[in-house]
C-alpha positions, 0 to 999 in steps of 0.5 A: 385689378387696375382697369387700364390693364384690361384690353377690349379686343374682338375675339377673332383677333385674339384667337387669330393672333394666338393660333397664328403664333401656335401654328408658326411654332409647330410648323417651324419647331415641331412637326416638319423636318429641316431641309438641310439635316432632315431632322425635326427639333426634338430629334436634333436635340436628342442626337445633340444631347447624346453627343454632348454627353458622350453617349456615342457609338464607341462608348457603352450603352446608357439608360434611356431615362438618363438621356430623356432627362438630359434632353428635357432638362437642357433643350426640350421642355416637353413631356418625357413620353414625346422625347422617348417616343421620338428616340424609340422611332429613331432606333426602329429599323422597320421605320428608319432606313438607317437607324440613328440610335442603337437600343438595347431592350424592347424597342417595339415591333412591326406589330405595333407593340409598345416599347419597354419603359425607358427605365428598362432600355439602354441607348447610344448613338449609331455610327452613322448618327455620329456622321450627322454631328461630325465637326459640330465643335468647329463652329460649323453651324449656328448655335442659339440659346436654349429655352432658359439660356443656361446653354446653347443648342445647334440650329441644324446639324452639320450632316455629312450625309443627306439624312432627309432623303435617306431616312425620310420624314412624316409629320402633320402640323397646322396647314401643312403635312409632310410625307417623304419616303426613305431612300438608299444611302448609296443612291442619294449620295450618287444623286448629290454628286451628280447634282454637283457635277451637273448643276442643270441635270434633269430629274430623268438623269437623276433617276438613273442613279436614284430610281425611287424610294427604298423602304426599310421593310422592302416590298415592291413599288409600282408606278415609275411615273408617280415617282418621277412626278413626285421628284419633279413637283414634290407630290406623286402617288405610287403603290407599295405591294407586299412581296409574296410567293405562291408555294405548292404543298402536300395534297395538291394544295397551295399557300401564299407566303408573304415575306415583306409587307408595305412600309408603315403597315401594322403586321398584326392588324394585317394578319387579323384583317386577312383572317376576318375575311376567312371567318366572314366567308368573304374569301372561301379559298383560305383555310388558315392564316398564320404569322410565322415570323421569327428571328430569321425574318417576316413570314405570313402564311395563308393556306388555301383550300384544294380548289382555291385559285391562289392568284385570284385570292392574292389579288383579292387580298391586295384589294381588300387589305393592306397587303397593297397600299397607296403611298402619296409623296408630299415632300414638305420641309423647312427651308429658310425658316419656311415650309416648302414643297420640294422636288428632288433637285431642290432637296439636293440643292438645299443639302449641297448648299448646307454642306458647302457652308459647313465645310467653309466654316470648318475650314475657317476654324481649322485655318485660324487654329493652324495659323495660331499654332504655326505662330507659336511653333515659329516662336518656339523655334526662334527661342530654341535657336537663341536658347541661352539668351532666352534662359538668361532673360527669364532667369533675370526676371522677377516673375512670369509677367516680367519674363514675358515683357522682357521676351517681347521687348528684347527679342521681338516675340509676340505676347502669344509666343512669349506665353508659350515660351515661359510655359515651356517644359524643360524636357522640350529643350532637348536637341531633338525637339527642334526637328519635331517643331520644324516638321510640325511647322512644315505640316502646318504650312501645308495645312494652311495652304490647303485650307486657303485653297479650299476657301479661295476656290469654289471648285476645291470646296465642291471637291471636298464635299464630294470626297467626304460623301464618297468616303461615307458611301464606302463606309455605310453602303447598303443593298437595295431592299425595295424593287421597282416596277414601272406600271401600277398593276390594275387589279381586276377580279373577273370571271376568268380569275375565278376559275379553279386551279387544276393541273391538266394535260394539254395536247395539240396535233400538227393538223390543229386538234387541241384539247385538255385532259385531266391527269387521271384520264391521261394516266389511265389511258396513256400512250398516243391519243386518237388521231389521223395516220397523217397527223402527229402530236406536236405539243403535249405538256402538263399545264394549269387551268390558269395558264395560257396556250399561244398557238402560232400559224404559218400566216402570221396569226396567233391564237390566245387560248386560256387553258381553262377554256379548252375543251375537256376531252378524254385522252383517247378521243380526238380533240377539237380543231382550232377552227372550231375554237376560234372564229375566222381561222383561215387555211393555215398550218400550226407552226409552234405552240407555247405554254405561258404561265407568266407574261411578265417574264423577259422572254421573246418570240422570234419569227422567221419567214421563207423570204428570210425576214426575221423579227422579235417581240416581247412575250408580254406583247402577246397578252390580251383581254379579247381573244375570240378571233385570230390575232396578228403576231407578224405582218406577213406580206404577199405569198410569204409564210412563217417557217419558224416561231421560237421562244428565246431568252434574249441572249440566244444565237440564231441560225437560219437554214435555206433550201439550197443549204446555206446557213447564217449564224448571228446573235439574237440581239441583231434582231430589233424588238418590235410590236406584233403588227410589225413585219421585221427585218432582213435575216439573210440574203437569198439566192434566186429561187432559194428560200428559208427552211427554218430558224434555229435558236439556242442559248448554248452557243457553240455547244448547240446542235441541230439536225438537217434533212435533205430531199434525198433522204439524208440526215445530218447532225451538225453544230453551231461551232461549225459556223462563225457568228456574223451579222444578219442579212449575210448569205452565210456559208454552205452546210452541205457539200454541193453536188453537180448531179442531183444535189441535196436540197434542205427540206427541214432543220431543227434544234436537237432536243431530247423531248422531241421525236423526228420524222421524215415525211415522203411524197408517198405520205410515208413517215420514217422516224429518225433516231437522232441519238444514233447519228454522230456530229459531222463537219460542215462539208458532209452531206450526212447519212441516208435514212430514206431510199428516194427511189423506193420511198420517194423524195422527202418533203419535210421534217416533222417534229413530235412530242415524245410519247413517254409519260410526263 
């Protein structure tokens, strides 16, 4: 070995230089996707090779080994397993939102099972993968020589849809990693169109059409803030939670059923981990964990023991297993040959810029082809017009070249036209062919005009890109699989959650006595519980010890009473007074009681006061952590009192009835949604000395019926259809006929509900039950039927509602 070939270099320089080259290669040519077509080089090479070999969506499947061989031999000089693994991933519908390869045979599973060997499987491009390659033969993208310069390969694919966002990407290179989640095709296309129409649109505007990722495995995303941050900066954190249901099974037990798991979670490992918690006795409540997944869909069943709390168990599983995982966006892609951390705007811009370039290059190619053909057609038309001279000229020629030279010299044809004329087939000389040529010429002129317009106008170019995206959206539209929740739910496994789940009977009397009773005790004794003669059963319902009872009072307070904390008292015994359960309860009467199982339901609590103030608050606002004192439900001013509290669904009609017999009906949406401490707005205009008696809410519209009771002992059954739907703050219309002498005054009104019993309380303290089903509905001007003799029994003071005492 000659001495001059040996270089004396520091080790740091050699390692630095070699590792630098290696890093550059794996960043640009291996692990990171291109921002334009969203593909890594091996994926691009697989798709291009299959396209070139005709292994497309319209053709039969072909052995995977053949494709792998073609890719390795022509474009990707690496191991066959790396190519096959990449190909398999592109076919797995639990990893790729819109699979780019269709595969026959075992292509792995969500349990992490390996695919069958490539000699057993067959593949072809999917229909949507064909859209990534459309127009590649029209010089739309740059090509470079392959590794041995025997052929060429594309630098990027034309990509008719934004594949980077649709299918996402994950990869680790030197110094860079990427984690881009998949999205729904329809939403990404809408976002790209919005970006073209409003180049300065904000992330907030884009998120109206692309609310967040859409994983192929579904699930629930929590944390809109994390999505927004990621779309702005390229980095952000969200939580992906499994979709679960708690089902009741025989023997009073429950089970948790998992139907969707987080993205990239191995189902078999998840089931094994959950079963280990049972075996290790870290979670006593589980009796069995089963994987019941079949061809109809994913299903993991967690059977619970009889005394187990399903919610607590589920929360524990969320925290201890991959039933809930954190997902960190890290949206790095290759842009202008460099790795760039990209927000949503930049990703969309990179794609739009690429599509504009592709459509421009395609239009240039098509224009050249159209002009060349138009030139030939013009020559053929000219030749047909002087056909005899052209034939005579050709017949007089020695050979083809001489004929071409003569045509050019004698008739001023161009070289290309002369070539077309001498190669013309004899049947083309028929008379009918001139019309076909004229038609083709007109179509070519139109095409040339359109293509020149696209190339001459940036606006028309954008219109073409938008039109193609819309066509693609129409063809490949899909439904969203992942639902999005705004907040990341903090999982707290506290003492309250440890309670044993049990069904009990909860009762509240009008005078404020509250208790819970075991189902067995209730069934054994039945009937009415022990209470004062003047008292009545306001609320009785079967609830679970994990539920919460909300009790609202006349002064705008509410009591937050978890059912498991209520005193457990026999049905035949008097309950405990509310004042004994909560410190600081003043002399307030109970207006309404609501059982709540789920505070996240889209219900509202509607309040009405005697002075006609109304307000609405979302049910979720009443969920609290500390509840040892009465809490504020509504800011009630001065001597005013709440007359009604009702739970609504957001689409109810509200009817306020006054003492003087006025009624105003309006839509619930008229009442603004405010917080618990707000005072509300004016519900209706009152005459002097008049006051509101009750607010009635129903989602049945005109079909809703209500009962009105007057001080003179008259009961009237009426309906919402008698009252025109207006806006709030009106005086309303009369619902009784006004009498000059001894007029009727309303002392109570309520919605007619088959679960309620209705009683009239007179001045003498006597209660008379009203069997409302015996009354016929009457019009607005009727004063109803007398039930109480005011001279004998005294004036009626109010209407009392009780739960019917029939067994649940």
